[in-house]
ZAZA-230233 format. One record per atom (N, C-alpha, C, O): residue in three letters; x, y, z. Coordinates in steps of 0.02 Angstrom, whole numbers, padded with zeros to 5 digits, always signed. Example, Ala and Ser with C-alpha at 12.3 -4.5 7.8 and 13.67 -1.06 7.14 Angstrom:
ZAZA-230233
ALA+00660-00284+00390/ALA+00615-00225+00390/ALA+00660-00165+00390/ALA+00712-00166+00423/SER+00642-00112+00354/SER+00684-00053+00357/SER+00645+00002+00394/SER+00670+00057+00402/
end
This chain:
ZAZA-230233
MET+09317+06383+08486/MET+09326+06455+08509/MET+09399+06470+08493/MET+09444+06428+08503/ALA+09410+06532+08469/ALA+09481+06553+08457/ALA+09501+06611+08502/ALA+09458+06652+08518/TYR+09560+06615+08523/TYR+09584+06668+08562/TYR+09645+06700+08531/TYR+09686+06663+08503/LYS+09655+06763+08535/LYS+09713+06798+08506/LYS+09759+06809+08570/LYS+09739+06839+08619/VAL+09823+06784+08565/VAL+09869+06793+08617/VAL+09934+06822+08591/VAL+09948+06815+08531/THR+09973+06852+08633/THR+10040+06876+08617/THR+10095+06831+08640/THR+10095+06812+08699/ILE+10140+06813+08599/ILE+10193+06767+08619/ILE+10242+06809+08660/ILE+10260+06864+08640/GLY+10263+06782+08717/GLY+10313+06814+08761/GLY+10374+06765+08766/GLY+10376+06712+08735/LYS+10422+06787+08807/LYS+10482+06746+08816/LYS+10501+06753+08890/LYS+10499+06807+08919/SER+10519+06695+08919/SER+10540+06690+08989/SER+10607+06651+08988/SER+10607+06590+08981/GLY+10663+06687+08993/GLY+10728+06653+08988/GLY+10737+06630+08916/GLY+10732+06669+08869/GLU+10751+06566+08909/GLU+10759+06536+08844/GLU+10697+06506+08817/GLU+10699+06476+08763/THR+10641+06512+08850/THR+10578+06478+08833/THR+10527+06529+08807/THR+10519+06582+08837/PHE+10493+06515+08752/PHE+10439+06556+08732/PHE+10377+06539+08768/PHE+10367+06481+08785/VAL+10336+06585+08781/VAL+10276+06578+08823/VAL+10214+06598+08786/VAL+10214+06652+08756/LEU+10159+06557+08785/LEU+10093+06574+08758/LEU+10046+06578+08817/LEU+10029+06528+08848/PRO+10025+06641+08833/PRO+09976+06644+08888/PRO+09909+06613+08873/PRO+09886+06617+08816/LEU+09879+06582+08918/LEU+09811+06554+08908/LEU+09761+06602+08938/LEU+09769+06620+08996/PRO+09711+06624+08903/PRO+09662+06666+08932/PRO+09626+06633+08992/PRO+09616+06572+08992/GLN+09606+06673+09043/GLN+09576+06645+09101/GLN+09511+06608+09084/GLN+09495+06558+09117/GLU+09473+06632+09034/GLU+09411+06598+09016/GLU+09428+06526+08991/GLU+09392+06479+09008/ALA+09478+06516+08952/ALA+09498+06452+08926/ALA+09520+06409+08984/ALA+09501+06350+08986/VAL+09559+06433+09030/VAL+09581+06394+09085/VAL+09524+06372+09128/VAL+09523+06314+09151/GLY+09476+06417+09141/GLY+09420+06399+09178/GLY+09375+06348+09146/GLY+09352+06301+09178/ARG+09362+06356+09083/ARG+09320+06311+09044/ARG+09351+06240+09040/ARG+09316+06190+09038/LEU+09414+06237+09039/LEU+09448+06172+09032/LEU+09465+06143+09102/LEU+09485+06085+09107/GLY+09459+06182+09154/GLY+09473+06159+09221/GLY+09546+06147+09229/GLY+09565+06099+09262/LEU+09589+06189+09201/LEU+09662+06182+09203/LEU+09686+06206+09269/LEU+09652+06246+09301/SER+09745+06182+09291/SER+09779+06210+09351/SER+09854+06212+09341/SER+09882+06174+09301/GLU+09886+06255+09376/GLU+09956+06264+09368/GLU+09995+06199+09385/GLU+09983+06167+09437/GLY+10040+06182+09341/GLY+10080+06121+09354/GLY+10050+06061+09319/GLY+10081+06008+09319/GLN+09991+06066+09289/GLN+09961+06010+09255/GLN+09997+05996+09192/GLN+10020+06041+09157/SER+10002+05932+09175/SER+10035+05914+09112/SER+09991+05920+09052/SER+09931+05910+09057/ALA+10019+05936+08994/ALA+09982+05940+08930/ALA+10031+05920+08875/ALA+10092+05920+08883/ASP+10001+05904+08821/ASP+10038+05882+08763/ASP+10030+05938+08705/ASP+09975+05960+08690/LEU+10085+05956+08675/LEU+10086+06002+08622/LEU+10094+05969+08556/LEU+10143+05933+08547/HIS+10050+05978+08509/HIS+10052+05948+08443/HIS+10062+05998+08387/HIS+10025+06048+08387/LEU+10106+05990+08341/LEU+10115+06033+08284/LEU+10107+05997+08221/LEU+10137+05944+08212/ASP+10066+06024+08175/ASP+10064+05996+08108/ASP+10058+06052+08057/ASP+10068+06110+08075/GLN+10043+06038+07996/GLN+10041+06085+07942/GLN+09989+06141+07952/GLN+09997+06197+07927/THR+09936+06125+07988/THR+09881+06171+07999/THR+09886+06217+08062/THR+09853+06268+08067/GLY+09929+06196+08109/GLY+09931+06236+08171/GLY+09961+06199+08228/GLY+09989+06144+08222/LEU+09953+06229+08281/LEU+09980+06207+08347/LEU+09919+06188+08391/LEU+09872+06227+08395/TYR+09920+06129+08424/TYR+09864+06104+08462/TYR+09888+06083+08531/TYR+09941+06053+08538/LEU+09849+06099+08578/LEU+09862+06082+08648/LEU+09811+06034+08671/LEU+09751+06049+08666/SER+09831+05975+08698/SER+09783+05929+08729/SER+09806+05917+08802/SER+09865+05909+08819/VAL+09754+05918+08843/VAL+09765+05914+08914/VAL+09772+05845+08932/VAL+09733+05803+08910/ALA+09822+05829+08973/ALA+09832+05757+08998/ALA+09777+05741+09047/ALA+09746+05784+09077/GLU+09766+05676+09053/GLU+09715+05650+09095/GLU+09730+05670+09168/GLU+09788+05663+09190/VAL+09684+05694+09205/VAL+09692+05715+09274/VAL+09679+05658+09321/VAL+09629+05623+09313/PRO+09721+05647+09370/PRO+09709+05594+09419/PRO+09646+05609+09458/PRO+09630+05666+09473/ALA+09608+05556+09475/ALA+09541+05565+09507/ALA+09546+05610+09571/ALA+09500+05649+09585/GLU+09600+05604+09609/GLU+09602+05645+09669/GLU+09610+05722+09651/GLU+09590+05765+09691/ASP+09636+05736+09595/ASP+09643+05808+09577/ASP+09584+05832+09542/ASP+09574+05892+09540/ALA+09541+05790+09512/ALA+09481+05811+09477/ALA+09434+05852+09517/ALA+09406+05901+09492/PHE+09423+05833+09579/PHE+09376+05873+09621/PHE+09403+05940+09634/PHE+09365+05988+09631/ASP+09470+05949+09649/ASP+09499+06012+09661/ASP+09494+06057+09599/ASP+09482+06117+09606/GLN+09502+06031+09541/GLN+09495+06069+09479/GLN+09423+06089+09468/GLN+09410+06145+09447/GLN+09378+06046+09480/GLN+09306+06060+09473/GLN+09287+06120+09524/GLN+09252+06167+09507/LEU+09311+06112+09582/LEU+09297+06165+09634/LEU+09328+06233+09610/LEU+09295+06285+09615/GLU+09389+06232+09586/GLU+09423+06295+09564/GLU+09381+06323+09504/GLU+09370+06384+09500/ALA+09358+06280+09459/ALA+09319+06304+09402/ALA+09251+06336+09423/ALA+09227+06385+09394/ALA+09222+06305+09475/ALA+09159+06333+09503/ALA+09172+06400+09540/ALA+09129+06444+09537/ARG+09227+06407+09572/ARG+09245+06469+09608/ARG+09258+06523+09553/ARG+09239+06581+09561/TRP+09290+06505+09499/TRP+09304+06551+09446/TRP+09241+06580+09416/TRP+09235+06640+09404/ILE+09191+06532+09404/ILE+09128+06552+09375/ILE+09092+06599+09422/ILE+09063+06649+09400/MET+09092+06583+09486/MET+09058+06625+09539/MET+09088+06694+09541/MET+09053+06744+09547/ARG+09159+06698+09535/ARG+09189+06766+09532/ARG+09170+06801+09469/ARG+09155+06861+09471/LYS+09168+06768+09414/LYS+09155+06801+09347/LYS+09087+06829+09346/LYS+09077+06885+09323/TYR+09037+06791+09371/TYR+08970+06811+09368/TYR+08939+06837+09437/TYR+08878+06834+09448/ASN+08984+06861+09479/ASN+08967+06885+09545/ASN+08912+06939+09543/ASN+08863+06935+09580/VAL+08920+06987+09502/VAL+08875+07041+09499/VAL+08802+07016+09478/VAL+08752+07037+09508/ALA+08800+06973+09428/ALA+08734+06947+09408/ALA+08705+06903+09460/ALA+08644+06901+09468/ARG+08748+06866+09496/ARG+08724+06822+09550/ARG+08694+06865+09605/ARG+08639+06850+09629/GLU+08728+06921+09624/GLU+08703+06963+09675/GLU+08637+06993+09658/GLU+08593+06998+09701/LYS+08627+07015+09593/LYS+08570+07049+09569/LYS+08512+06998+09573/LYS+08457+07015+09595/LEU+08523+06938+09552/LEU+08473+06884+09554/LEU+08452+06868+09624/LEU+08394+06853+09636/ALA+08498+06872+09672/ALA+08485+06858+09742/ALA+08437+06908+09774/ALA+08397+06893+09818/ARG+08445+06971+09747/ARG+08402+07025+09776/ARG+08329+07024+09750/ARG+08284+07052+09780/GLU+08320+06990+09692/GLU+08252+06992+09663/GLU+08207+06938+09697/GLU+08148+06931+09680/
end
């Protein structure tokens, strides 16, 4: 899946915003480590391994994100 993002700048650092959908699908969280790879074809982000104690928190946050995103559909289904 590809996302179009706009490059920003914060101080002396360039910033690439990650779409919320991508963050939710990958189970990312603020402060998590990642590796940035650059080659002739592009830029790649790989997510560092998450410690087991943090994995549950990330899964829970991803589930909450999905529930918020599909709240209207969930409520309609509950009424039927």
